[in-house]
Phi, psi and omega in degrees: 000131180282160178298324179299315179293318180299320179293326176297319177297316179298316179295326180297332179293335175294318177296316180299317180297314180302317180292314180296326177297318178295318178298316179301321184291324189250357183290333178249149177299160180300130181289165178299161177296159183298331180261019177290160180290157178299324179299317180292322179296314179298320180297322179298310183288334175287314183286331186239032184302312183296321179293321179294318178297318178299320177298322177296322179293311178298323178297323178295317178293324177298321179296319178299314179297321180296316179300319181293321180289323177297318177297322178296316179297320178299320181299313184286326176293318183296324180296313180295325182277002176056040176079003180291335178059060175271266179294332182301322180292317179295316179301314183293311183293312181296322179296315181293321178295321177300315179297317181299317180294321179293326177296321178301315177299319179295322178296319179297319178298313181293325177300316178298321178294319179295322184299333184290343181239008179275144178288164178098202186245037181291337185280055176278133184301320180295320179292318178299315179298318182296314180295320182293318179292322178298320178297316180297312183294328182300337178294332181300297178297332178297313180294323180293319176292326175298320179297321177295315178301309181294326178296317178295317177298317182298317180300313181296319182287319181294323182274358171101013179283317188220145172055234187225154177302323181300319178293326177293318178294326175299313178298320180297319180296316178295324179297319178297315178297323180295322177299314179299317180297317179299317178297317180298314182292336180271345187237338185255113185259005176236161185295136176220120180299325181294310180295323178298317180296321179297316178298319180294319178297320180297317181292314179296322178296319178298315180299315180295318180297318181295319179296314181294317180297315179298316180295320180296317183283337172289318182293326179223087179305145183295337178296337178273339186251002186301328180293336181266359181255156181225149179281145177282342183247116180280137178294150179273131180249000000 
């Protein structure tokens, strides 16, 4: 297999991630507000258990695709940087931490769905509230780490390391929205239509960016464009 073909596969995982992220987001009905009653939260997971579990499955596959696309981005950044590992390291580390945090949120959601059909006394109101709040709060650090990932990618693309400046500015815009969303999820404990909309825009923006980035890098593999790109970090002689 040539490097060009391998890069096309890597870029395709970006498209796969964007699509799977959208499916994960919309396969289940919108959950109750963070300040909803425990009764309403329990009713949601009882009535929509199968949809929530399905969202968890799609989310797991989305995480796999995300890890593969992050690894692909690290590969193309590292090639341009000639092994210096500047932005490539930040992109790789921040991307993997973002995926790990999102997986934790997905596990909490699926746990609540499982609890509704488990025998015993697991359906304790305090435990349900704690798990639901933990899932909500987990979005805060997830969005902030996402902003770091997108910021590193944006710097490299805007300055000419990878792909195109337009794609970099797209990543930067989504990163700014992600910072706002992260702050909101960490500080606002009651429902706010504004903060909810910001979080939704960040997720939709991420999905759109991944699809566009994947398609762009599939159309023009970085192995063909490496001569026109330059590293931001000059080697020491």
